[in-house]
N, C-alpha and C positions, 0 to 999 in steps of 0.2 A: 593569869599564869601561863607561861610557855608550855607547849605540849612536847613530850618526848618524840623525837623524830630520827634518832640515831640507832642503827643496828650495830651492836657492839661485838657480835660474834663473827667468826670466820665462816661458819656453816649454819644453815637452818636444819635443825634435827627434830624430826617428828616424834611424837610419843612422850611419855613421862620419863623423867630422868631417874636413874638407879644409883644407889649408894656407891656401887663399884665404879661409876663413871666420874666420881669426884676426885680431883687431883689438887695438890697444893704446891705452891712455890713460896718459900719463906725467905724474906729479904731483911737483913738486919742493917739498920742505919748505923753510921759511925757515932761515936760519942760526941764528936764535934758537931755533927749535923743534928743530933738530938738536942744538944745545948742551943744550937741556932734556932730550932723550932720553939723551944721553951722560952728563950729570950725574946724572940720575935712576938710570941703570943702576949707577953707582958708589955712590950714596947708599942705594939700596934693596937692593943685593946681588943683583940679577938681571941677566940679559943684556939687551942692547938688543933681541935677537930675541924674548925672552920678553915684553917690553913691547909690541913691535909685534904679536905674535900675540894678546895680550890685547886690544889696541886693535882688532885686526881682528874679534875676537869681539864687542866692543861695537858696532862699526860695522855688522856684519851684523845684530845685534839691532835696531838703529835703522832700518836700511834695508829689511831683508827680513822679520825677525821673530825670535822667540825659539825656541831649540832647540839642537841639537847638530849641528855641521857636520863632515864628514869632510875631513881635511887631510893631505896628504903633505908631509913635511919632506924636502927634497932634500939628499942627502949627496954625497960625492965619487964621481965616476964615474957620476953620474946615478942612484945608488941612492936609493930612496925609502923613508921610514919613516912608516907611517900613524899618525895620532893622531886623537882626537876632541876638537874644540874647542867648549867651552861658549860659547854666544852669548846672554848674559843681561845685563840692565841692572843698575844700581847698587841698585835697590830689592830685587833678589833676592840679589845677591852684591856685597859691597863691594870697593873697589879692592885692598885688601891681600890678601883671599882670592882674588880673581880672578888677581892676579899670581902668588901662591903656587901656585895650581892649575895655571897654565900652566907655571911652572918645573918642578914635579914631573912634569908630562906630558912635557916635552921631556927631562928628565933620565932618565925611564924609557925613552924612545925611544933615548937615547944608550947606556943600559945594555944594552938589547937588541942594539944594534949591536955593542957590545964583546963580549958573550957569544956571539952567534950569527955574528958576522962578516958579510961581504958575501955575499949570495946569488949562486949561480952565474948565475942569470938575473934581474937586477934588475927586469925588466919582466913577470915571470911573475905577480905579484900584481895583483889588480884595482886600477885607479886610483881614488883619491878624487876628489871633485868639485873640490877646491881644492889647489893646490900653493903652498907657501911656500919661497922660496929667497933666499939673500943672495949678496953678491959673492964669497964664497969658492967658490961653485959655478960652474964654467966648463964649457962656454960658457953664455950666457944660456939660461934654461929655456924660452923661448917655443916652443910647439908640441910639448910632450911628451904632449899628449893630454887634459889636464885642461880642465874647463869654464872655470876661472878660475885664472890663474897670477900670483902676486904676487912680484915680484923687487925686493928692496931693495938698493940699491947707492949708493956715494958718488960725487959729482961735485964735486970740489974740497972745499969746506967744508960742503957740504949733502948731505942724504940725499935720494935720488930713489926713488920707488915707481913701478914700471912695472906696470900692470894689463893683462895679456894675457888676452883672453877670447874665447870662441866667440860670434861676432856673431849667428848665428841663434838662440842660446839666451837672449841678454840684450838688453834695450833699453839703448842707450848711456847714457841718463839714470840707470839703476840703477848702472852702474859709476861714473859721475860722482858720484852721491850717496855711494857707498862711499868714494871717494877723498876726498871732502870731510868725511865723518864720522870717518874714521880719525884725523886730527890732533886733532879735538875730543876724541875718546875718549882719545887719548894724553895730552893735557893734563889731562883729568879724572883718569885713573889715577895719573899721576905726582904730581899735587898733593894727592890725597886718600889715597894709600897711606901707611901708617905704616912708617918705617924702623927696623931692617931688616925686610924683608917676611917672611923665613922665620922669624925669631925671634918675630915678632908672631903668626904663625899657630900656631906650636908652643906658645906660651904660652896662646893661646885654647883649643887642643885639650886642654891640661893641666887646664883648668878645666871 
């Protein structure tokens, strides 16, 4: 497994974070883009969360730089499963390979969850820099202690991405840029990936 090597923050802030330091930027996707996400999930054979995570990796690469980011996936009961997200551009990893890599990463996390079950103390492990959660996780994950917490949920017919972040650690324009780059990355990934994603990567590996 790759090790996280990317600092995502603008500033190193010493000491524990306070509730008052948490800020949020909410970005609503258009209905067209939400439909693009749902349609691509079916056509490519990967989940919408896989696509969003891959797009997050692309957005981080464009906004902050290339590397590997530490991400916690939020499960039921606020249990967190750490993964390493590659943040690379299309010149290094094409869309099909990027989506397949994220799918295998989340599938491995799910397998570990099934085999090992829920830990007695979900908060005993060190936190990753980033948390990713969807609307199946209740309540909203804001304030679980991560530097950046991305919460994807539906509002009517559209997808909304809430970017909760530690304000002393980030310039707001960094979060704004991430929120703007993610939809562009999503369109790039869904339009360039070859369907079905998993069959395509398995065929490439066979050669």
